[in-house]
C-alpha positions as CSV (number, residue, x, y, z in Angstrom):
1,X,-20.0,7.0,-19.2
2,X,-20.3,5.0,-22.0
3,X,-23.3,5.0,-24.7
4,X,-24.5,1.5,-23.7
5,X,-24.4,2.2,-20.3
6,X,-27.8,4.1,-18.5
7,X,-27.5,6.0,-15.3
8,X,-31.0,3.4,-13.8
9,X,-27.8,0.7,-14.3
10,X,-25.3,2.3,-12.7
11,X,-27.1,2.8,-9.3
12,X,-28.6,-1.0,-9.4
13,X,-25.1,-1.9,-9.5
14,X,-23.6,-0.3,-6.6
15,X,-27.4,-1.5,-4.7
16,X,-26.5,-5.3,-5.8
17,X,-23.2,-4.2,-5.0
18,X,-24.4,-3.0,-1.2
19,X,-25.8,-6.2,-0.6
20,X,-23.3,-8.4,-1.9
21,X,-21.3,-6.7,0.4
22,X,-24.1,-7.6,3.2
23,X,-24.1,-10.8,2.8
24,X,-21.0,-11.5,2.6
25,X,-20.3,-10.2,6.1
26,X,-23.1,-12.1,7.2
27,X,-22.6,-15.2,6.0
28,X,-18.9,-14.2,7.6
29,X,-20.4,-13.7,10.6
30,X,-22.4,-17.1,10.5
31,X,-19.1,-19.0,9.6
32,X,-17.2,-17.3,12.6
33,X,-20.6,-17.9,15.3
34,X,-19.5,-21.2,14.2
35,X,-16.2,-21.9,14.5
36,X,-16.1,-22.4,10.7
37,X,-13.0,-20.4,10.1
38,X,-12.1,-22.1,7.0
39,X,-15.6,-21.1,5.0
40,X,-15.2,-17.4,6.4
41,X,-12.0,-17.0,5.0
42,X,-12.5,-18.3,1.6
43,X,-16.1,-16.2,1.5
44,X,-13.3,-13.2,2.6
45,X,-10.7,-13.8,-0.1
46,X,-13.1,-14.5,-3.3
47,X,-14.5,-10.8,-1.9
48,X,-11.3,-9.8,-1.8
49,X,-10.6,-10.6,-5.5
50,X,-13.2,-8.3,-7.0
51,X,-12.5,-5.8,-4.3
52,X,-9.2,-5.8,-3.2
53,X,-9.1,-2.5,-1.7
54,X,-12.4,-2.7,-0.1
55,X,-11.8,-1.2,3.5
56,X,-13.8,-3.5,5.5
57,X,-13.9,-6.4,3.6
58,X,-9.9,-5.8,4.4
59,X,-10.7,-5.3,8.2
60,X,-13.3,-8.4,8.5
61,X,-10.4,-10.9,6.8
62,X,-7.7,-9.4,9.7
63,X,-9.9,-9.4,12.2
64,X,-10.8,-13.5,11.3
65,X,-6.7,-13.9,11.9
66,X,-6.8,-12.7,15.6
67,X,-9.6,-14.6,16.0
68,X,-8.0,-17.8,14.6
69,X,-4.8,-16.6,16.0
70,X,-2.9,-17.0,12.5
71,X,-0.4,-14.4,13.1
72,X,1.8,-15.3,9.9
73,X,-1.5,-15.2,7.8
74,X,-2.4,-11.8,9.2
75,X,1.2,-10.5,9.0
76,X,0.9,-11.6,5.0
77,X,-2.0,-10.2,4.3
78,X,-1.7,-6.2,6.3
79,X,1.4,-5.8,4.4
80,X,-0.2,-7.3,1.2
81,X,-2.4,-4.5,1.5
82,X,-0.4,-1.6,3.2
83,X,1.7,-1.9,0.3
84,X,-0.7,-1.9,-2.3
85,X,-2.6,1.1,-0.1
86,X,0.6,2.9,0.2
87,X,2.5,2.5,-3.1
88,X,-0.4,1.8,-5.7
89,X,-3.1,4.1,-4.5
90,X,-1.0,6.9,-2.5
91,X,-2.8,6.7,1.0
92,X,-2.0,5.1,4.8
93,X,-4.7,2.0,6.2
94,X,-7.2,3.4,8.1
95,X,-7.6,3.4,11.8
96,X,-8.7,0.4,12.2
97,X,-6.5,-2.0,10.2
98,X,-3.6,-0.4,12.4
99,X,-5.3,-1.0,15.9
100,X,-5.8,-4.7,14.5
101,X,-2.0,-5.2,13.8
102,X,-1.4,-3.6,17.2
103,X,-3.4,-6.4,18.2
104,X,-1.9,-8.9,16.4
105,X,0.9,-7.8,17.3
106,X,0.5,-9.0,20.9
107,X,-0.1,-12.5,19.5
């Protein structure tokens, strides 16, 4: 921790990050419920710029591509995150993302 950082600010930062994540999820749910996939995708893309390895955000975007039946966008994003997770982090994608991939292969 830097000398100018405070423990309470770290806790607040985590709290605000969780609230932001919840807001993104709720907005995406609202947009997809109204079939406004473009707005939902835009919000998720912006959130992923801040947190590119967030499992939940990546799952939401992959699921959105399935709902849109946009196999090309799905495969492109899946390959991108698989590379980041495997090559840069040394971990496998979680089971939900792998399941979404198997569902997408049936499109």
